C-alpha positions in Angstrom: 94.5 64.5 82.6 93.3 67.6 84.3 95.3 70.0 86.4 93.8 71.5 89.6 93.8 75.1 90.7 97.0 74.7 92.8 99.0 73.9 89.7 97.7 77.0 87.8 98.3 79.2 90.9 101.8 77.9 91.3 102.8 78.3 87.7 101.3 81.7 87.3 102.9 83.0 90.5 106.3 81.5 89.6 106.2 83.1 86.1 105.1 86.5 87.5 107.9 86.6 90.1 110.4 85.3 87.6 109.7 88.2 85.2 110.1 90.7 88.1 113.4 89.2 89.1 114.5 89.0 85.5 113.8 92.7 85.1 115.9 93.6 88.2 118.7 91.2 87.2 118.9 92.9 83.8 119.4 96.2 85.6 122.1 94.4 87.7 120.5 95.4 90.9 118.0 93.5 93.1 116.5 95.8 95.7 115.6 94.6 99.2 111.8 95.2 98.7 111.8 92.9 95.7 113.2 90.1 97.7 110.8 90.8 100.6 107.8 90.8 98.1 108.9 87.4 96.8 109.2 86.0 100.4 105.7 87.4 101.3 104.2 85.7 98.2 105.8 82.5 99.2 104.5 82.7 102.8 101.0 83.7 101.6 100.9 80.7 99.2 102.2 78.3 101.8 99.5 79.5 104.3 96.8 79.1 101.6 97.8 75.6 100.8 98.7 74.1 104.2 96.6 76.0 106.7 93.3 76.7 104.7 93.6 73.6 102.5 92.6 75.6 99.4 
């Protein structure tokens, strides 16, 4: 069984954003720009998958 590039991109992005959120949660403060960055990554990934069929 072989995974495609979408699975690797999804897992790596999720892990990266989770580490960033974990850092801010440990400081007991999540700034607005961190939440906006996560939303932009999500929108970018959605456009890549559903619009450009990558």
